[in-house]
C-alpha positions in Angstrom: -77.0 79.1 77.6 -74.6 82.0 78.2 -72.6 82.4 81.4 -74.9 85.3 82.7 -78.0 83.2 82.1 -76.4 80.3 83.9 -75.5 82.4 86.9 -79.0 84.0 86.9 -80.7 80.6 86.9 -78.4 79.3 89.7 -79.1 82.6 91.6 -82.9 82.0 91.4 -82.5 78.4 92.6 -80.3 79.5 95.5 -82.8 82.3 96.5 -85.8 80.0 96.6 -83.7 77.4 98.5 -83.0 80.1 101.1 -86.6 81.1 101.4 -87.7 77.5 102.0 -85.5 77.2 105.1 -87.4 79.1 107.7 -84.7 78.6 110.3 -82.1 80.1 108.1 -84.3 83.1 107.4 -85.0 83.6 111.1 -81.4 83.5 112.2 -80.2 85.7 109.3 -82.6 88.5 110.1 -83.4 88.2 113.8 -80.1 87.0 115.5 -78.3 90.3 114.6 -81.3 92.2 115.9 -80.9 90.4 119.3 -77.3 91.6 119.4 -78.3 95.2 118.8 -81.0 95.0 121.5 -78.6 93.5 124.0 -75.5 95.7 123.4 -77.1 98.8 121.9 -80.3 99.2 123.9 -79.6 97.4 127.2 -75.9 97.7 127.8 -75.6 101.0 126.0 -72.4 103.1 125.7 -70.9 104.5 128.9 -68.8 107.7 128.4 -67.1 107.3 131.8 -65.1 104.3 130.6 -65.3 100.6 130.0 -66.0 98.4 127.0 -68.7 100.6 125.4 -67.1 103.9 126.1 -67.1 105.3 122.6 -69.9 107.2 120.8 -72.7 104.9 119.6 -71.8 105.6 116.0 -68.4 104.0 116.6 -70.0 100.6 117.0 -72.0 100.6 113.8 -69.3 98.6 111.9 -69.4 96.0 114.6 -73.2 95.5 114.3 -73.0 95.3 110.5 -70.1 92.8 110.9 -72.4 90.4 112.6 -74.3 89.7 109.4 -71.4 90.4 107.0 -69.2 87.9 108.8 -71.4 85.1 110.3 -74.0 84.6 107.6 -71.7 84.0 104.6 -69.3 81.8 106.5 -72.0 79.5 107.8 -74.4 79.6 104.8 -71.9 79.1 101.9 -69.8 76.7 104.0 -72.8 74.6 104.9 -74.1 74.7 101.3 -70.8 73.4 99.9 -70.7 70.7 102.6 -74.3 69.7 101.8 -73.5 69.5 98.1 -70.5 67.3 98.8 -72.5 64.9 101.0 -75.3 64.6 98.6 -73.0 64.3 95.5 -74.6 67.4 93.9 -71.3 68.6 92.5 -71.3 65.4 90.4 -74.7 66.3 89.1 -73.6 69.9 88.4 -70.7 68.5 86.4 -73.2 67.2 83.8 -74.4 70.8 83.3 -72.6 73.8 81.7 -72.5 75.6 85.0 -68.9 75.9 86.2 -67.7 75.9 89.8 -66.8 79.6 89.7 -70.2 80.4 88.3 -71.9 78.4 91.0 -69.9 80.2 93.7 -70.7 83.6 92.0 -74.4 82.8 92.1 -74.2 81.8 95.8 -72.4 85.0 96.5 -75.0 87.1 94.8 -77.8 85.4 96.8 -75.9 86.2 100.0 -75.3 89.8 98.9 -79.0 90.3 98.5 -80.0 88.5 101.7 -77.4 90.2 103.8 -78.0 93.5 102.2 -81.6 93.4 103.3 -80.6 92.2 106.8 -77.9 95.0 107.0 -80.5 97.6 106.1 -82.9 96.4 108.8 -80.1 96.2 111.3 -78.8 99.7 110.5 -82.3 101.1 110.9 -82.7 99.4 114.3 -79.2 100.6 115.4 -80.1 104.2 114.6 -83.4 103.9 116.3 -82.3 102.2 119.6 -78.8 103.6 120.1 -79.1 107.1 118.9 -76.0 106.7 116.7 -75.3 109.7 114.4 -73.8 108.8 111.1 -72.7 110.9 108.1 -75.6 111.1 105.7 -75.1 111.7 102.0 -74.8 109.9 98.6 -71.0 109.3 99.1 -71.4 107.8 102.6 -74.3 105.6 101.5 -72.5 104.5 98.4 -69.4 103.6 100.4 -71.5 101.7 103.0 -73.2 99.6 100.2 -69.9 98.9 98.5 -68.3 97.8 101.8 -71.2 95.5 102.6 -71.1 93.9 99.1 -67.4 93.4 99.0 -67.3 92.2 102.7 -70.0 89.6 101.9 -68.2 88.4 98.8 -65.0 88.0 100.8 -66.5 85.8 103.5 -68.5 83.8 100.9 -65.1 82.9 99.5 -63.8 81.9 102.9 -67.0 80.0 103.5 -66.4 78.0 100.3 -62.9 77.1 101.5 -64.3 75.9 104.9 -67.0 73.9 103.2 -64.5 72.2 100.9 -62.1 71.4 103.7 -64.4 70.5 106.6 -65.6 66.9 106.9 -69.3 67.7 107.4 -71.9 70.4 107.8 -71.4 70.2 111.6 -67.7 70.6 111.0 -68.4 73.7 108.9 -70.5 75.3 111.6 -67.9 74.6 114.3 -65.1 75.9 112.1 -67.0 79.1 111.1 -67.9 79.9 114.7 -64.3 79.3 115.8 -63.1 81.8 113.2 -66.0 84.3 113.3 -66.2 84.9 117.1 -62.5 86.0 117.6 -62.6 88.1 114.4 -65.8 89.8 115.5 -64.3 91.2 118.7 -60.6 91.6 117.7 -61.0 93.5 114.4 -61.6 97.1 115.6 -65.4 96.5 115.9 -66.6 96.5 119.5 -63.2 96.6 121.2 -61.0 99.7 120.4 -57.3 98.9 119.8 -56.4 101.0 122.8 -58.0 98.4 125.1 -55.8 95.6 123.7 -52.2 94.8 124.6 -49.7 96.7 122.5 -48.0 93.5 121.3 -51.3 92.2 119.9 -52.4 95.3 117.9 -50.2 94.6 114.8 -52.0 91.2 114.5 -55.3 93.0 114.0 -54.0 93.8 110.5 -54.2 90.0 109.7 -58.0 90.1 110.0 -60.0 90.9 106.8 -62.8 92.2 109.0 -60.4 94.9 110.3 -60.4 96.6 106.9 -64.2 96.4 106.7 -64.7 98.0 110.1 -62.0 100.7 109.6 -63.4 101.6 106.2 -67.1 101.7 107.2 -66.2 103.8 110.2 -64.1 106.2 108.1 -66.9 106.5 105.5 -69.9 106.9 107.8 -68.6 108.1 111.2 -65.3 109.9 111.1 -65.5 113.6 110.0 -64.4 114.2 106.4 -62.3 117.2 107.5 -60.3 114.8 109.7 -58.9 113.1 106.7 -61.3 110.1 106.6 -61.5 109.9 102.8 -58.1 108.3 102.3 -58.6 105.6 105.0 -62.0 104.8 103.5 -60.5 104.3 100.0 -57.3 102.5 101.1 -59.2 100.0 103.3 -61.7 99.4 100.5 -58.9 98.6 98.0 -57.4 96.1 100.5 -60.8 94.6 101.0 -61.4 94.2 97.3 -58.1 92.5 96.8 -58.8 90.1 99.7 -62.3 89.4 98.3 -60.9 88.5 94.9 -58.3 86.3 96.4 -60.7 84.4 98.7 -63.2 83.9 95.9 -60.6 82.6 93.6 -59.2 80.2 96.2 -62.8 79.2 97.2 -63.7 78.4 93.6 -60.5 76.4 93.1 -61.1 74.3 96.3 -64.6 73.3 95.4 -64.7 69.5 94.7 -63.6 68.5 91.3 -65.9 66.1 89.5 -64.5 66.3 86.0 
């Protein structure tokens, strides 16, 4: 069996495994919607000042970050921990499927799942918040590319957490401890101007910052304001980080050979 066929078979198994877990399906699709309803429809933006003082379109990267960040971290991390606890990596070692192929298949499953969740989330954001985004083939292609690469990046980080954490509970605790600060301190819901000047350079250490900056530049900032260059540069950084995290994540998966 060739490598593409092995990855495809592992992808099908991972997809059906996800569908069988109704709780996972519920939280993947409905938890982000609750966030949109609370912050987008109930709190709303307030032009007179405060936390939500920007245009509704400014916060679209933050809403998308909820699924791009939380779901891969918890799902892939928990999957790795579950495989460790049930000795499934030992069973995989008896098959031609390599660790990197297994992680690639899991990443593809998450790309499809989170892509669907992001599409539903974006539709709800536009409906409830009245956000106005740039519409066109280039903006849509950029948005899809950012979601795919962002998911891949955090799948790699999730694999690292799953390999290092002691249990599935440990993975959930670690992923939440990482995801919550990143969600609000990566130019998503909180503009840099609202943070202390000494802290702003630290925002560059968050991978999610490049996701939010790039999505905002591609879908919200006017093209004539020079948004093309930031969209491209942030995407290049995100791709490099995704490759690094996936490589490290594959390398840290339990060795059974």
